[in-house]
Steps between C-alpha positions, in 0.01 A plus 500: 500500500288204390255349749314172456266300724504120488228303673569155644273257681614462861475175696530594869484248781221494757699711747588751230134527400413590860775766503372645171144520631626655825693759300190587297296537819751738662535700176123536485485624859777754435323626188164537677651671806701745287198577280279554805760740642505703180120510472466619861750779439319608181155487666620708793588781256160503328276635776501861637750560777227609742253220424693172486292187519589270787320202348602491132857636517786462743628815665857522370727787614540780249879471506496125426695440175343323204571126529699457179729209421794622710285573806328162481828315439641648821180411684525144367851464644385616844189281489708179480574525871129510581381250238744205469298367205662766280842344565395177332502668158797642314533874569541593134183311407297717740672813373396411147137480619526859623667606176215344304250695711693821435491426126123443518446846651729660242315328214169612647604865459708485181316234300148548633474150648265407780564526873708208636288226655540278802619147425348170595669166444380491138629844403861517620644231274879538504806628680846586373859453613677811359850364578641150523842579643848440361523130584408235245120469488456293182595132484357272237124512530507664844499860616585622849252751641528681836331307784368240253832338422556298184180478297462258209357629174436367150787634291301525178766721337853610574587847617671677204871568517589848613188542715494519878204437731405825672185403688251217544125530539307209652149473355245252640265382225206266487717229347792546742781745563706687242830684526548801273870579455589851384816485286716795400784543255708809432435503127314729263280336237386728214139494388426310176505706181251471211610239251373213289144396437230712674197322644183677614278343765131572555342380827134414538240273656383316189860406426755555774753633250531550127832571332573700189633178345145359495523277808193477725539381861192376685428624852518221759242517778721463806228579754208340318658154507508499881216742571248233596730349765595845626136602530413193708788561740410867544138405566614267779719776644193716558374265773830473689550693821750782468827423675437125520748236388254357249467841336879533489539156338237582240669834433824316434325268256349794313839671496664193343237501227555870433875444487452216250304738275759775541799272436338352189427846361851629571667194347291538184586871478873428517483228235298721267740793553797285401311369197422854381866599535611223265606634157413859599722804549225733620174441687241778492186502715217741575532744789182398685383587851405151614373627836211687340451215253445258789219717644263440211232241456763246389725572797496141627626363168754782470647425841497128424708561187753711694590741219694735728715219638561370149622837369736535798635147444532565127702816562734311735546207260573742213768673705648166600515372142614827340171572320386861475169565680280808463143614555313697235181705487192280532244735342309382191715192438188308392372782275805543277605282209860382545538471123404849381450699825139569405242556775252213481259615774402352832435127515264313728646236729322236295691605186808277502610572143684804369406587140633831371262671252790699350762235415303181561748362758330229708623328815397421856406809696754442778778424252427828321519686833834333577632609161390859570684483834812374323484774236457771765796372696725492194390849394568645846849348501569639153372845599762536774784369283528154657531327164460125499581245234164349405488227241134406529218719624214401277138426453573481127782598267529845347217658703511823696653452841595138438749279326752648258351848518562514877854367457563761229358772726726385784800496265425852372463632857825334599686660209359840590593450866857400407527798264413737784775348711770566233721801582461797268780529242 
């Protein structure tokens, strides 16, 4: 089963905008009520049975069941008779809110995430239609959603043949509304296999990326270009009264600026990922924990570069284009010579040139690290018998670990691997 998500810009009418905002309001109320119910039940089980507090916890009967998804879904059905506002929203949309809350509590226990929080109008930012019915709901550049009717959207790309729309998520953004269509197809796509020209990639702050082919890519300052304007708007926000319309309007303006920065960064990441996939059969990157990297003294610049998002996008683009993607060990990539595997010692950040004292190989420091990453990836693939046909992996010809010697080593390993597969005579 192959699942894809396509995002389209929606263009609802004024009445549809009011219905969307009403739906978000009701979903937020359902989330907060259900979360409050769960917190009260949990708090009532924390204190001693003979010393319950009548001010900080509600007295809940001992035989009251835990309000899980099924209990709260039944309560939601009964509550519609008392609160007619709940009838204005599709029933499955509200059920998905409760399912999301159930998932949040499960992730809190299994994945160590934080306790679910109450939502204001800035936090609950989407709702989902899990089913669209059997009738036709797509027509040209329109989609039919329950209770909203036919909604126009910008059909920036066609839905691929063989895919069906399973659900639609409506996402209000600072620049408007978006519809995220989840597409499914009953096909099985194999993962790309190692082949062709390998390319190592080293990520950094001096240069955003350096490739083993000697290409250096500068790091664009996405936030710095608009930081002055953003700082002035946030300074004005400090003097606005909380909950006022002026504060809400200024928040929207700041959100549009943040979205402009985010969209520019994401677009650049996609274009760079496609460029790196050109003329490459394998892309090899360092296995780095970007979360801890972003907590250092250069955390602001690290988050501005968006290395984690770029690696995720690069992995997706590689899978889409049939390029093999792998992560390799990051340790000592800047302290090893890619030409002779000699240990050159630790370099200061100001040292931007790699000069090996053993073989005399000289190149940019980041390029040398990318070549070490490439060599490690190729060696790990060869060690497990995943032989690839490599025509060029070189810093120079005839040197250890590069050029013809590496091709000869690959050929010798391939012959030995094929010999082991021959049946005994």
